[in-house]
C-alpha positions in Angstrom: 0.0 0.0 0.0 1.6 3.3 -1.1 1.0 6.7 0.5 -1.9 7.6 -1.8 -3.8 4.4 -1.0 -3.2 4.8 2.7 -4.4 8.4 2.5 -7.6 7.3 0.7 -8.1 4.6 3.2 -7.9 7.1 6.1 -10.4 9.4 4.3 -12.9 6.7 3.6 -12.7 4.7 6.8 -12.5 7.6 9.3 -9.9 5.6 11.2 -7.0 8.0 11.1 -7.1 8.8 14.8 -7.3 5.1 15.7 -4.4 4.3 13.3 -2.2 6.9 15.0 -3.0 5.5 18.5 -2.4 1.9 17.3 0.9 2.9 15.8 1.9 4.5 19.1 1.1 1.2 20.9 3.3 -0.8 18.5 6.2 1.7 18.9 6.0 1.6 22.8 6.0 -2.2 22.8 9.0 -2.2 20.4 10.9 0.2 22.6 10.1 -1.9 25.7 11.4 -5.1 24.0 14.5 -3.5 22.4 15.5 -0.8 24.9 13.9 -1.8 28.3 16.1 0.6 30.3 15.0 3.7 28.3 11.5 2.6 27.4 9.7 4.8 29.9 11.2 8.0 28.7 10.8 7.1 25.1 7.2 6.0 25.8 6.3 9.4 27.1 7.3 11.1 23.8 5.7 8.4 21.7 2.5 8.7 23.6 2.5 12.5 23.3 3.2 12.3 19.5 0.4 9.7 19.1 -2.1 11.9 20.9 -1.1 14.9 18.8 -1.3 12.9 15.5 -4.6 11.4 16.4 -6.0 14.8 17.2 -5.0 16.1 13.8 -6.2 13.0 11.9 -9.6 13.0 13.7 -10.6 15.8 11.3 -10.5 13.3 8.5 -13.7 11.6 9.3 -16.7 11.1 6.9 -19.7 13.2 7.8 -22.9 11.2 7.9 -21.3 8.2 6.2 -20.5 4.5 6.9 -17.5 2.2 6.5 -17.9 -1.5 7.2 -19.5 -1.8 10.7 -18.8 1.9 11.5 -21.2 4.8 11.1 -20.3 8.5 11.4 -22.3 11.4 12.4 -21.5 15.1 12.4 -20.5 15.0 16.0 -18.2 12.0 15.7 -15.0 14.0 15.1 -16.0 16.3 17.9 -16.3 13.4 20.3 -13.0 12.0 19.2 -11.2 15.2 19.8 -12.8 15.5 23.2 -11.6 12.0 24.1 -8.1 12.9 23.0 -8.1 16.1 25.1 -9.4 14.2 28.1 -6.7 11.6 27.6 -4.0 14.3 27.3 -5.2 15.9 30.5 -4.9 12.5 32.2 -1.5 11.9 30.6 0.1 15.2 31.8 -1.6 14.8 35.1 -0.2 11.4 35.6 3.4 12.6 34.9 2.9 15.2 37.6 1.1 12.9 40.0 3.8 10.2 40.0 6.4 12.7 41.0 7.1 12.4 44.7 4.8 9.4 45.2 7.4 6.7 44.5 5.4 5.4 41.5 7.3 2.9 39.4 8.3 3.9 35.9 5.9 1.7 33.9 5.7 2.3 30.1 2.6 0.0 30.0 0.5 2.8 31.5 0.8 4.7 28.2 -0.3 1.6 26.3 -3.3 1.3 28.5 -4.2 5.0 27.9 -3.9 4.7 24.1 -5.9 1.4 24.1 -8.7 3.0 26.2 -8.9 5.9 23.8 -9.1 3.6 20.8 -12.0 1.7 22.5 -13.9 4.9 23.2 -13.5 6.1 19.6 -14.7 2.9 18.0 -17.5 2.6 20.6 -19.1 5.9 19.5 -18.7 5.0 15.8 -19.8 1.3 15.9 -22.9 0.3 14.0 -22.6 -3.3 15.0 -23.6 -4.2 18.5 -20.8 -6.8 18.8 -18.2 -4.2 17.7 -19.6 -1.7 20.2 -19.4 -4.3 22.9 -15.9 -5.3 22.1 -14.8 -1.6 21.9 -16.3 -1.0 25.3 -14.6 -4.0 26.8 -11.2 -2.8 25.5 -11.8 0.4 27.4 -12.9 -1.4 30.5 -9.9 -3.7 30.6 -7.6 -0.8 30.2 -9.4 1.3 32.9 -9.2 -1.5 35.4 -5.4 -1.2 35.3 -5.3 2.6 35.0 -7.5 3.0 38.1 -5.3 0.7 40.2 -4.6 2.5 43.5 -1.1 3.0 44.6 -1.9 2.0 48.2 -2.2 -1.6 49.4 -4.7 -1.2 52.2 -7.9 -3.1 52.3 -10.1 -0.3 51.1 -7.9 0.4 48.1 -7.9 -3.3 47.0 -11.7 -3.5 47.7 -12.3 -0.4 45.4 -10.7 -2.1 42.4 -12.4 -5.5 43.2 -15.7 -3.7 43.3 -15.0 -1.9 40.0 -13.9 -5.1 38.3 -16.8 -7.2 39.8 -19.4 -4.7 38.7 -17.9 -4.5 35.2 -17.9 -8.3 35.0 -21.6 -8.5 35.9 -22.4 -5.7 33.4 -20.4 -7.5 30.6 -22.2 -10.8 31.4 -25.6 -9.2 31.1 -24.5 -7.5 27.8 -23.2 -10.8 26.3 -26.5 -12.6 27.4 -28.6 -9.9 25.7 -26.4 -9.9 22.6 -26.7 -13.7 22.3 -30.5 -13.4 22.4 -30.4 -10.7 19.6 -28.1 -12.9 17.5 -30.4 -15.9 18.1 -33.4 -14.0 16.9 -31.5 -12.8 13.8 -30.5 -16.3 12.9 -34.1 -17.3 13.4 -35.1 -15.2 10.4 -36.1 -11.9 12.1 -34.3 -9.5 9.8 -35.8 -6.4 11.3 -36.1 -5.7 15.0 -39.5 -4.6 16.2 -40.2 -4.3 19.9 -44.0 -4.1 19.6 -46.3 -6.9 20.5 -46.0 -9.9 22.8 -44.1 -12.0 20.2 -41.1 -9.8 20.6 -40.9 -9.7 24.3 -37.6 -11.7 24.1 -36.1 -8.9 21.9 -37.2 -6.3 24.4 -35.7 -8.1 27.3 -32.5 -8.6 25.3 -32.4 -4.9 24.6 -32.8 -4.1 28.3 -30.0 -6.4 29.2 -27.8 -4.7 26.7 -28.5 -1.3 28.1 -28.2 -2.5 31.7 -24.9 -4.1 30.8 -21.9 -2.3 29.5 -23.6 1.1 28.7 -25.0 1.9 32.2 -21.8 0.6 33.8 -19.6 2.8 31.6 -21.6 5.9 32.5 -21.6 5.1 36.2 -25.4 5.2 36.3 -27.8 3.7 38.8 -27.9 0.7 39.4 -24.3 0.1 38.3 -22.9 2.9 40.4 -21.6 1.0 43.4 -18.0 1.2 42.3 -18.0 5.0 41.7 -17.5 6.7 45.1 -14.9 4.4 46.6 -12.8 4.1 43.4 -12.9 7.9 43.0 -11.5 8.2 46.5 -8.7 5.6 46.2 -7.5 5.6 42.5 -4.9 8.0 41.1 -6.5 11.4 40.7 -5.6 12.1 37.0 -7.0 8.8 35.8 -10.2 9.2 37.8 -10.6 12.6 36.2 -10.3 10.9 32.8 -12.7 8.0 33.8 -15.2 10.5 35.2 -15.5 12.3 31.8 -14.7 10.4 28.7 -16.5 7.0 29.1 -19.7 8.7 30.5 -20.0 10.7 27.4 -19.3 7.8 25.1 -21.9 5.6 26.9 -24.5 8.4 26.8 -24.2 8.7 23.0 -24.3 5.0 22.5 -27.5 4.8 24.6 -29.0 7.6 22.5 -28.0 6.0 19.3 -29.3 2.5 20.2 -32.6 4.0 21.4 -33.1 5.6 18.0 -31.8 2.7 16.0 -34.1 0.0 17.4 -37.0 2.2 18.6 -36.7 0.5 21.9 -39.4 1.5 24.4 -37.0 2.7 27.1 -38.6 6.0 28.1 -40.1 4.6 31.3 -37.1 2.6 32.4 -34.7 5.5 31.7 -37.1 7.8 33.6 -36.8 5.4 36.6 -33.0 5.3 36.3 -32.8 9.1 36.1 -34.9 9.6 39.2 -33.1 6.9 41.1 -29.7 8.3 40.1 -30.6 11.8 41.0 -31.9 10.8 44.5 -29.1 8.4 45.4 -26.2 10.6 44.1 -27.3 13.9 45.5 -28.6 12.6 48.9 -25.5 10.4 49.5 -23.2 13.4 48.7 -24.4 15.1 51.8 -22.8 12.4 53.9 -19.4 12.7 52.2 -16.6 14.2 54.1 -13.8 13.3 51.7 -13.4 15.5 48.6 -13.1 12.9 45.8 -15.9 10.8 47.4 -18.1 13.8 47.2 -17.4 14.2 43.5 -18.0 10.5 43.0 -21.6 10.8 44.3 -22.1 13.9 42.3 -21.0 12.0 39.2 -23.8 9.5 39.8 -26.3 12.3 39.8 -24.7 13.9 36.7 -25.0 10.6 34.8 -28.7 10.9 35.2 -28.6 14.2 33.3 -26.8 12.5 30.5 -29.7 10.1 30.1 -32.4 12.7 29.7 -32.0 13.2 25.9 -32.5 9.5 25.5 -35.8 9.6 27.4 -37.2 12.1 24.9 -35.3 11.2 21.7 -38.3 9.4 20.1 -40.5 12.5 20.7 -38.2 15.3 19.4 -35.5 15.7 16.7 -31.9 16.8 17.2 -31.5 15.5 20.7 -27.9 14.9 19.8 -27.2 18.7 19.9 -28.5 19.0 23.5 -26.5 16.0 24.6 -23.4 17.1 22.8 -23.3 20.6 24.4 -24.2 19.4 27.9 -21.8 16.4 27.8 -18.8 18.3 26.5 -19.4 21.1 29.0 -19.7 18.7 31.9 -16.7 16.6 30.8 -14.3 19.6 30.6 -15.5 21.2 33.8 -15.5 17.9 35.8 -12.1 16.9 34.7 -10.9 20.4 35.5 -12.3 20.0 39.0 -10.1 16.9 39.4 -7.1 18.9 38.3 -8.0 21.3 41.1 -8.1 18.3 43.5 -4.7 17.1 42.3 -3.3 20.6 42.8 -4.4 20.8 46.4 -3.2 17.2 47.0 0.2 18.2 45.8 0.3 21.1 48.2 -1.4 19.4 51.2 -1.9 15.6 51.3 -3.6 12.8 49.4 -7.2 11.7 50.1 -8.2 15.2 51.1 -11.2 15.8 53.3 -13.3 18.9 52.7 -12.2 20.5 55.9 -8.5 20.2 54.9 -9.1 22.9 52.3 -9.9 25.5 55.0 -8.4 28.9 54.7 -6.4 28.4 51.5 -7.9 31.3 49.6 -5.5 33.5 51.5 -2.5 31.7 50.2 -3.7 30.3 46.8 -6.3 32.8 45.6 -6.1 32.1 41.8 -6.4 28.3 42.0 -9.2 28.7 44.6 -11.1 31.1 42.4 -10.8 28.8 39.4 -11.9 25.8 41.5 -15.0 27.8 42.7 -15.9 28.7 39.1 -15.8 25.0 38.2 -18.0 24.1 41.2 -20.5 26.8 40.2 -20.6 25.3 36.7 -21.2 21.8 38.1 -24.1 23.1 40.1 -25.5 24.9 37.0 -25.4 28.5 38.1 -24.5 31.6 35.9 -22.2 32.9 34.6 -20.9 29.5 33.6 -21.4 27.0 30.7 -23.0 24.6 33.3 -26.0 27.0 33.5 -26.2 27.5 29.7 -26.1 23.7 28.9 -28.7 22.9 31.6 -31.0 25.7 30.5 -30.7 24.5 26.9 -31.6 21.0 28.0 -34.6 22.2 29.9 -35.9 24.7 27.4 -35.9 22.2 24.5 -37.6 19.5 26.4 -40.2 21.5 28.2 -42.5 21.8 25.2 -42.8 18.0 25.3 -44.1 17.9 28.9 -47.7 18.0 27.9 -47.3 15.3 25.2 -46.4 12.5 27.6 -49.2 10.8 29.3 -49.6 11.2 33.1 -47.3 13.2 35.3 -44.0 11.5 34.5 -42.6 14.4 32.6 -43.5 16.9 35.4 -41.8 14.6 37.9 -38.6 14.3 35.8 -38.3 18.0 35.3 -39.0 18.8 39.0 -36.3 16.2 39.9 -33.8 17.7 37.6 -34.3 21.2 39.0 -34.3 19.8 42.6 -31.0 18.1 41.7 -29.4 21.4 41.0 -30.7 22.8 44.3 -29.4 19.8 46.2 -26.0 20.0 44.6 -25.8 23.6 45.8 -26.5 22.3 49.3 -23.4 20.0 49.4 -21.0 21.8 47.0 -21.2 25.0 48.9 -19.1 23.5 51.7 -16.0 23.6 49.5 -15.9 27.4 48.9 -17.1 28.0 52.4 -14.1 26.1 53.8 -11.7 27.7 51.3 -12.7 31.3 52.0 -14.2 31.6 55.5 -12.6 28.9 57.7 -9.2 29.2 59.3 -6.4 27.0 57.9 -6.0 23.5 59.4 -3.1 22.3 57.1 -0.1 24.3 56.1 0.7 24.8 52.4 4.0 22.8 51.8 4.5 22.5 48.1 6.6 19.3 48.1 5.4 18.3 44.6 5.3 20.1 41.3 1.9 21.4 40.3 2.5 23.1 37.0 0.3 20.7 34.9 -2.7 20.6 37.2 -2.5 24.4 37.7 -2.5 25.0 34.0 -5.5 22.7 33.2 -7.4 24.0 36.2 -7.1 27.6 34.9 -7.9 26.6 31.3 -11.1 24.8 32.5 -12.1 27.7 34.6 -11.6 30.2 31.7 -13.6 27.8 29.4 -16.5 27.6 31.9 -16.9 31.4 31.9 -16.0 32.3 28.3 -18.3 29.5 26.9 -21.2 31.1 28.9 -20.8 34.5 27.1 -19.7 33.1 23.7 -21.1 29.5 23.4 -20.9 29.5 19.5 -17.1 29.8 19.7 -16.9 26.4 21.3 -20.2 24.8 20.1 -21.1 25.8 16.5 -24.4 23.8 17.0 -25.4 26.1 19.9 -28.7 27.8 19.1 
């Protein structure tokens, strides 16, 4: 294959970014085998170059086209670039995090990062259910290793076991559902219809597929049990990555499958939304540790990501609302974990909320940026969190009267109540930072340049995107 043929293949297949990531994996493995003593340093540069090349090549993606078992939408290159940015934030954050923590120099960590990104990219492009499942499992297997805590205490080990166990259960349900769908297909049912008693088996299979790998990836109820403890124990940069990228990928897969199969999931997704909002927000009031608090908040935020799928069969262009809300949430949430890492570097790991007391006086700029990100997660102006939630509500409100019963009213009331509840537990962070006297001295024993940079960038994004949303989101209307 000459360069022209390769270029044509990249243009038609939309796999340019995935090719760059795969090439990086091959090069890292080669360096590890040939130059084991220098493989870690070389792997850093290879990984960085692979991320940059993949970001550039992600532009070469067909718009509203197909290739083999892949299907591309207008938002596919946007999602790919977001995944790469999220992975880059985790990459730089990890390089900073391992400094001063006696973390072994392991080049395989970069292989796992590139593999996980490949899995997410294929996952949001897959048209085949089996390919989507396999791509999701590639990410899962990589994330199990990425989220491995550095500690060896019982709670740290239990957090990974719970993560792996929940993922294994989700994968088993997904495989079971996929086997049913494949069995119906071999039985001569060429088109999937979920209407009528004859197709109850298909409906159950679809539910198992949803309840399997997709809800697990998004950290949604009822597969949320791994979230709070893993967020607390795992390395902060990788948790920031896991809290953003896979949630968004799973949300778009759920939306795509709901439209593809016309699966009647409005009522089940409604129940999951309400349950996730209640459990996540109410449990967050009991959290005293910082990352644990964000873990429970992530369970509630996952419910917001399901809302467009609830209404997608009643209104067009729900992808726009999901795209804006998901990207805004992902950048802001990962920026908040950069803030957590910044304060961990200056104070101690596994911070409690009260440990942040009084640090506005010594770290005013990082504190202000952190508060801006918290305001955006709550959904208050002047931040993109407010704009994205307002867009979500305003486009769905006209449909309230079209749905039988009071289900729509309950859902909207729950979403608004969720924002109010999040204000009730998030306010403790700025209150401690500004108004309480210091309990821990600021001793910067570790470098914080990377986390500080991404924290400031995310804070600026949260404010600027509120005043000029079209600059970041061309589909914003």
